[in-house]
LUMLUM-360807 format. One record per residue (C-alpha): residue number from 1; residue in three letters; x, y, z negated. Coordinates in nm, 2 decimals. Layout:
N
NUM; ALA; X; Y; Z $
...
***
This chain:
214
1; MET; 0.00; 0.04; 0.00 $
2; ILE; 0.15; 0.33; 0.09 $
3; PRO; 0.15; 0.59; -0.22 $
4; ARG; -0.05; 0.89; -0.13 $
5; SER; 0.20; 1.10; -0.35 $
6; ALA; 0.49; 1.01; -0.17 $
7; ILE; 0.33; 1.13; 0.14 $
8; MET; 0.09; 1.45; 0.06 $
9; HIS; 0.20; 1.78; -0.04 $
10; GLY; -0.08; 1.95; -0.27 $
11; ASN; -0.31; 2.23; -0.12 $
12; LEU; -0.30; 2.59; -0.27 $
13; ILE; -0.64; 2.70; -0.34 $
14; ILE; -0.75; 3.07; -0.43 $
15; VAL; -1.04; 3.13; -0.62 $
16; SER; -1.15; 3.50; -0.65 $
17; ALA; -1.48; 3.68; -0.73 $
18; PRO; -1.59; 4.02; -0.87 $
19; SER; -1.50; 4.05; -1.25 $
20; GLY; -1.79; 3.85; -1.45 $
21; ALA; -1.90; 3.63; -1.17 $
22; GLY; -1.80; 3.33; -1.39 $
23; LYS; -1.47; 3.24; -1.15 $
24; THR; -1.27; 3.11; -1.47 $
25; THR; -1.53; 2.92; -1.64 $
26; LEU; -1.63; 2.74; -1.29 $
27; VAL; -1.28; 2.68; -1.23 $
28; ALA; -1.22; 2.51; -1.58 $
29; GLY; -1.52; 2.26; -1.53 $
30; ALA; -1.38; 2.17; -1.16 $
31; ILE; -1.02; 2.09; -1.31 $
32; ALA; -1.23; 1.88; -1.61 $
33; ARG; -1.39; 1.67; -1.33 $
34; ASP; -1.09; 1.65; -1.06 $
35; ASN; -0.77; 1.53; -1.20 $
36; ARG; -0.58; 1.61; -0.86 $
37; VAL; -0.62; 1.94; -0.91 $
38; ARG; -0.43; 2.19; -1.16 $
39; PRO; -0.44; 2.50; -1.27 $
40; SER; -0.15; 2.78; -1.20 $
41; ILE; -0.17; 3.00; -1.51 $
42; SER; -0.11; 3.32; -1.41 $
43; PHE; 0.07; 3.61; -1.64 $
44; THR; -0.06; 3.93; -1.73 $
45; SER; 0.04; 4.25; -1.93 $
46; ARG; -0.31; 4.27; -2.09 $
47; ARG; -0.38; 4.18; -2.44 $
48; PRO; -0.55; 3.83; -2.53 $
49; ARG; -0.91; 3.84; -2.55 $
50; ALA; -1.13; 3.70; -2.84 $
51; GLY; -1.05; 3.34; -2.84 $
52; GLU; -0.80; 3.33; -2.53 $
53; GLU; -0.48; 3.13; -2.64 $
54; ARG; -0.15; 3.21; -2.46 $
55; GLY; -0.03; 2.91; -2.23 $
56; VAL; -0.38; 2.83; -2.16 $
57; HIS; -0.59; 3.12; -2.01 $
58; TYR; -0.29; 3.34; -1.96 $
59; HIS; 0.09; 3.40; -2.03 $
60; PHE; 0.04; 3.72; -2.22 $
61; VAL; 0.38; 3.94; -2.18 $
62; SER; 0.45; 4.29; -2.21 $
63; ARG; 0.46; 4.54; -1.95 $
64; ALA; 0.88; 4.56; -1.95 $
65; GLU; 0.84; 4.20; -1.96 $
66; PHE; 0.59; 4.15; -1.64 $
67; GLU; 0.82; 4.43; -1.47 $
68; ALA; 1.12; 4.27; -1.53 $
69; MET; 0.97; 3.94; -1.40 $
70; ILE; 0.85; 4.12; -1.04 $
71; ALA; 1.24; 4.27; -0.99 $
72; ASN; 1.38; 3.90; -1.04 $
73; GLY; 1.13; 3.79; -0.76 $
74; GLU; 0.95; 3.56; -1.01 $
75; PHE; 0.60; 3.61; -0.81 $
76; LEU; 0.45; 3.49; -0.55 $
77; GLU; 0.17; 3.78; -0.57 $
78; TRP; 0.11; 4.04; -0.81 $
79; ALA; -0.17; 4.29; -0.86 $
80; GLU; -0.24; 4.58; -1.10 $
81; ALA; -0.61; 4.54; -1.19 $
82; HIS; -0.87; 4.73; -1.44 $
83; GLY; -0.49; 4.93; -1.59 $
84; ASN; -0.29; 4.58; -1.64 $
85; LEU; -0.09; 4.39; -1.44 $
86; TYR; -0.18; 4.01; -1.33 $
87; GLY; 0.07; 3.77; -1.15 $
88; THR; 0.14; 3.39; -1.00 $
89; SER; 0.46; 3.22; -1.08 $
90; ARG; 0.61; 3.11; -0.79 $
91; ARG; 0.79; 2.81; -0.97 $
92; ALA; 0.45; 2.73; -1.12 $
93; VAL; 0.30; 2.68; -0.80 $
94; GLU; 0.56; 2.52; -0.63 $
95; GLU; 0.60; 2.22; -0.89 $
96; ILE; 0.22; 2.18; -0.92 $
97; ARG; 0.21; 2.13; -0.51 $
98; SER; 0.51; 1.93; -0.50 $
99; SER; 0.41; 1.69; -0.74 $
100; GLY; 0.10; 1.59; -0.52 $
101; CYS; -0.17; 1.77; -0.67 $
102; ASP; -0.37; 2.07; -0.58 $
103; ALA; -0.30; 2.42; -0.70 $
104; ILE; -0.56; 2.61; -0.80 $
105; LEU; -0.53; 3.01; -0.89 $
106; THR; -0.81; 3.21; -1.01 $
107; ILE; -0.71; 3.58; -0.91 $
108; ASP; -0.83; 3.87; -0.82 $
109; ILE; -0.93; 4.06; -0.49 $
110; GLN; -0.61; 4.20; -0.43 $
111; GLY; -0.38; 3.85; -0.55 $
112; ALA; -0.63; 3.67; -0.28 $
113; ALA; -0.56; 3.88; -0.01 $
114; GLN; -0.15; 3.87; -0.08 $
115; MET; -0.17; 3.49; -0.11 $
116; ARG; -0.37; 3.47; 0.20 $
117; LYS; -0.10; 3.66; 0.44 $
118; LEU; 0.17; 3.44; 0.27 $
119; PHE; 0.01; 3.10; 0.28 $
120; PRO; -0.22; 3.11; 0.62 $
121; ASP; -0.30; 2.74; 0.52 $
122; ALA; -0.43; 2.79; 0.15 $
123; ILE; -0.81; 2.72; 0.10 $
124; SER; -1.00; 3.02; -0.06 $
125; VAL; -1.33; 3.01; -0.21 $
126; PHE; -1.53; 3.34; -0.32 $
127; ILE; -1.77; 3.33; -0.61 $
128; VAL; -2.06; 3.52; -0.59 $
129; PRO; -2.28; 3.62; -0.85 $
130; PRO; -2.66; 3.57; -0.83 $
131; SER; -2.73; 3.96; -0.87 $
132; LEU; -2.58; 4.27; -0.96 $
133; ASP; -2.83; 4.27; -1.28 $
134; THR; -2.65; 3.90; -1.32 $
135; LEU; -2.32; 4.02; -1.35 $
136; VAL; -2.40; 4.31; -1.57 $
137; GLU; -2.56; 4.09; -1.82 $
138; ARG; -2.25; 3.87; -1.80 $
139; LEU; -2.02; 4.14; -1.88 $
140; GLU; -2.22; 4.26; -2.16 $
141; ASN; -2.29; 3.94; -2.33 $
142; ARG; -1.93; 3.83; -2.33 $
143; GLY; -1.84; 4.13; -2.57 $
144; THR; -1.47; 4.12; -2.49 $
145; ASP; -1.47; 4.47; -2.27 $
146; THR; -1.50; 4.84; -2.39 $
147; ALA; -1.82; 5.01; -2.22 $
148; HIS; -1.49; 5.21; -2.03 $
149; ASP; -1.38; 4.85; -1.91 $
150; ARG; -1.73; 4.73; -1.79 $
151; ARG; -1.77; 5.02; -1.63 $
152; LEU; -1.47; 5.01; -1.44 $
153; ARG; -1.52; 4.65; -1.35 $
154; LEU; -1.85; 4.73; -1.20 $
155; ASP; -1.72; 5.04; -1.03 $
156; ASN; -1.50; 4.81; -0.84 $
157; ALA; -1.75; 4.53; -0.81 $
158; LEU; -1.91; 4.67; -0.48 $
159; HIS; -1.57; 4.68; -0.30 $
160; GLU; -1.47; 4.30; -0.44 $
161; MET; -1.84; 4.16; -0.32 $
162; GLU; -1.74; 4.33; 0.06 $
163; GLN; -1.46; 4.09; 0.10 $
164; PHE; -1.64; 3.77; 0.08 $
165; VAL; -1.64; 3.76; 0.46 $
166; ASN; -1.24; 3.67; 0.42 $
167; PHE; -1.27; 3.36; 0.25 $
168; ASP; -1.34; 3.03; 0.36 $
169; TYR; -1.60; 2.90; 0.15 $
170; VAL; -1.86; 3.10; -0.07 $
171; VAL; -1.99; 2.95; -0.39 $
172; ILE; -2.30; 3.09; -0.55 $
173; ASN; -2.29; 3.06; -0.89 $
174; ASP; -2.62; 3.10; -0.99 $
175; ASP; -2.63; 2.75; -1.15 $
176; LEU; -2.30; 2.64; -1.29 $
177; ASN; -2.33; 2.23; -1.28 $
178; ARG; -2.43; 2.29; -0.91 $
179; ALA; -2.16; 2.56; -0.85 $
180; ILE; -1.89; 2.34; -1.02 $
181; ASP; -2.01; 2.06; -0.78 $
182; GLU; -1.98; 2.24; -0.47 $
183; LEU; -1.64; 2.36; -0.58 $
184; VAL; -1.48; 2.00; -0.62 $
185; ALA; -1.68; 1.89; -0.31 $
186; ILE; -1.41; 2.10; -0.11 $
187; LEU; -1.13; 2.07; -0.30 $
188; THR; -1.25; 1.67; -0.22 $
189; ALA; -1.32; 1.79; 0.15 $
190; GLU; -0.96; 1.96; 0.22 $
191; ARG; -0.82; 1.62; 0.11 $
192; CYS; -0.98; 1.45; 0.38 $
193; ARG; -0.89; 1.66; 0.65 $
194; LEU; -0.74; 1.53; 0.98 $
195; GLU; -0.41; 1.72; 0.93 $
196; ARG; -0.37; 1.62; 0.59 $
197; ARG; -0.47; 1.23; 0.61 $
198; ARG; -0.27; 1.24; 1.01 $
199; GLU; 0.05; 1.06; 0.89 $
200; ILE; -0.11; 0.82; 0.63 $
201; ALA; -0.35; 0.70; 0.90 $
202; ALA; -0.08; 0.68; 1.13 $
203; ARG; 0.13; 0.45; 0.90 $
204; VAL; -0.17; 0.19; 0.81 $
205; LEU; -0.25; 0.17; 1.23 $
206; GLN; 0.15; 0.08; 1.23 $
207; THR; 0.03; -0.23; 0.98 $
208; PHE; -0.24; -0.30; 1.23 $
209; ASN; 0.01; -0.32; 1.52 $
210; LYS; 0.24; -0.54; 1.32 $
211; GLN; -0.02; -0.78; 1.27 $
212; GLY; -0.15; -0.78; 1.59 $
213; ARG; 0.21; -0.85; 1.75 $
214; GLY; 0.25; -1.13; 1.50 $
***
C-alpha cells in the first residue's frame, strides 16, 4: 500500500470573514472533526481577551517583538487591523504542510489577500454572517470589545463583506453545525481533486500493469 503522507503535500486553507462572523469558532469545529487539518496559530500584538490562551488562540507578543519578527522575515503575511498587528508564521505553515496535513489559517481580509497572491493554489473560504443585525448582536454578546472597538469593526464590515467575490468558497454561518459540515466538506473535496491524487492513482495503475504482465 502506498503511504499518502509520503506523496501528498498538505493544502493551504485560508478562512476569512468580517469580525464577529464566527470564523474562529467554525474553524475550531472543523479541526475537531477532521484530524488531517491543523491550525497555524497567528501572532498578534494585541492583548489576550477573556478566555483566550497563549499558544492556543494566538501567540501574544509585544508590538516591538512583532516588528522585530517582521524585520527578520518570519511572517508569510502580516497586517494591521483594528489598531493591532497580526501575522502568519512561515515556519509553522511549512511544518504543517510538509507533514502531509492541511494548514488552515484564520486571518483577516488583508492577510487573506496577501496569502492568495503568495500562494495562488491556496483554497480560500469566506464566512458570511446571516445578516448585519446578527453580526452586531454577536459582537455585543461576546463582551470582549469596547464600544469603540465594536464601532471600528462594524465600520470595516461593509468593505470586508464586499471581498467575498475574491474567494473560492462561501459558507453562510447561520447554523453552526451545518457551517462546520460545509467547511469539512470543502477540505475533503479539495484533497480529492485530480491534481492532488494524480500521482497516487498513477502508482496504483502501475500495480495493475504489473499484474497484467504477470
